[in-house]
C-alpha positions in Angstrom: 44.4 -8.3 -79.9 44.5 -9.7 -75.9 47.6 -8.8 -74.0 49.8 -11.1 -72.2 48.2 -11.8 -68.6 50.2 -13.6 -65.8 47.9 -16.3 -64.2 50.5 -17.1 -61.7 53.9 -17.7 -59.9 55.3 -20.5 -57.4 58.1 -20.8 -55.8 59.2 -24.1 -54.5 62.2 -25.7 -52.6 63.6 -28.7 -54.0 62.5 -31.1 -51.6 60.0 -33.8 -52.9 57.4 -32.5 -50.3 56.6 -29.7 -51.9 55.5 -31.4 -55.3 52.2 -31.4 -53.1 51.9 -27.6 -54.2 51.7 -28.3 -57.7 47.8 -29.7 -57.4 46.7 -26.4 -55.8 48.4 -24.7 -58.2 47.1 -25.9 -61.2 43.5 -25.9 -59.6 43.7 -22.1 -59.2 44.6 -22.1 -62.7 42.0 -24.4 -63.5 39.6 -21.7 -62.1 40.8 -18.5 -63.3 40.8 -20.2 -67.3 38.0 -22.9 -66.8 39.9 -25.8 -67.9 37.8 -28.9 -68.7 39.0 -32.4 -66.8 41.3 -33.6 -70.3 42.9 -30.3 -69.8 43.7 -30.1 -66.7 44.7 -34.1 -66.3 47.2 -33.3 -69.1 48.6 -30.1 -67.1 48.7 -32.4 -64.0 50.7 -35.3 -65.3 52.9 -32.8 -67.3 53.8 -30.5 -64.9 54.1 -32.8 -61.8 56.8 -34.4 -64.1 58.5 -31.3 -64.9 58.8 -30.1 -60.9 59.9 -33.6 -59.9 62.8 -33.7 -62.7 63.7 -29.7 -61.7 63.9 -30.9 -58.2 65.6 -34.2 -58.5 67.7 -33.9 -61.1 68.3 -30.3 -62.0 68.6 -29.0 -58.2 69.6 -32.7 -57.0 67.3 -31.6 -54.2 69.0 -29.7 -52.5 66.5 -27.2 -50.4 68.5 -23.8 -50.9 67.9 -24.3 -54.5 64.5 -23.1 -56.0 62.0 -24.5 -58.8 59.6 -21.4 -60.1 56.4 -22.1 -62.3 55.2 -19.3 -63.7 51.9 -19.6 -66.1 50.2 -17.1 -68.5 47.4 -17.1 -70.9 48.4 -15.9 -74.6 45.5 -15.8 -77.0 44.5 -19.4 -77.5 47.3 -20.8 -75.4 48.6 -21.8 -71.8 52.2 -21.4 -71.0 53.7 -22.9 -68.0 57.3 -22.5 -67.2 59.0 -24.7 -64.9 62.7 -23.6 -63.8 65.4 -24.9 -61.7 68.8 -23.7 -60.8 70.9 -27.0 -61.9 73.4 -27.6 -64.5 70.9 -28.5 -66.8 71.2 -31.6 -69.5 71.2 -32.2 -73.0 67.5 -33.0 -74.2 68.5 -34.5 -77.0 70.7 -37.4 -74.8 67.3 -38.9 -73.2 66.5 -42.0 -74.7 63.1 -43.7 -75.8 61.6 -45.4 -73.1 59.4 -47.2 -75.8 62.6 -48.5 -77.0 63.0 -52.5 -75.8 66.1 -51.9 -73.9 64.6 -48.8 -71.8 61.1 -50.6 -71.0 62.0 -51.8 -67.8 64.4 -49.0 -66.3 62.9 -46.7 -63.8 63.2 -43.5 -64.9 63.4 -41.9 -68.2 59.8 -41.2 -69.0 58.9 -37.9 -67.6 60.1 -35.7 -70.7 58.4 -38.4 -73.3 55.0 -38.2 -71.1 55.3 -34.1 -71.2 55.9 -34.7 -75.1 52.8 -37.0 -75.8 50.2 -35.0 -73.3 51.0 -31.4 -74.2 51.0 -29.4 -77.6 54.4 -28.1 -77.4 57.2 -28.7 -74.9 60.7 -26.7 -74.9 63.6 -27.4 -73.0 66.5 -24.5 -72.6 69.4 -24.7 -70.3 71.6 -22.1 -69.1 73.7 -21.3 -66.6 71.1 -20.2 -64.4 69.6 -23.7 -64.8 67.2 -25.3 -67.3 63.6 -24.2 -68.1 60.5 -25.7 -69.5 57.7 -24.5 -71.2 55.0 -26.3 -71.5 52.3 -25.1 -74.1 48.5 -26.4 -74.3 46.0 -25.1 -76.8 43.0 -23.8 -75.4 41.4 -24.1 -78.2 42.1 -27.6 -79.0 39.1 -30.0 -79.0 39.7 -33.4 -78.3 
């Protein structure tokens, strides 16, 4: 059985400028795991949305607070964890962006996109902040 292997860790300050570091981070993962273009695109959208939410909503753009990304390869899976130091939110209270009354809202699509693109999404909030776990099935054929 393959043991857990940490791929990469990245710590960002909570500024929107820091989001630009997500693409090079994911490119290193792509190279290491030889991900295809579809897998990379799913990760790019999902991880960027999670980081954006962590910076804007979790940490309220407080540059003293950090957002951490941690990726590891598990047998047949890539797990990416994005954590902030904010107060968290109740995922059950997120509105459906496809409902007519939400179609013109400027926000509220990030978690919907993550859940659509990734094979599994888990959201946990603790006293220390919120963590979003994004699971990508490495064996799934599109």
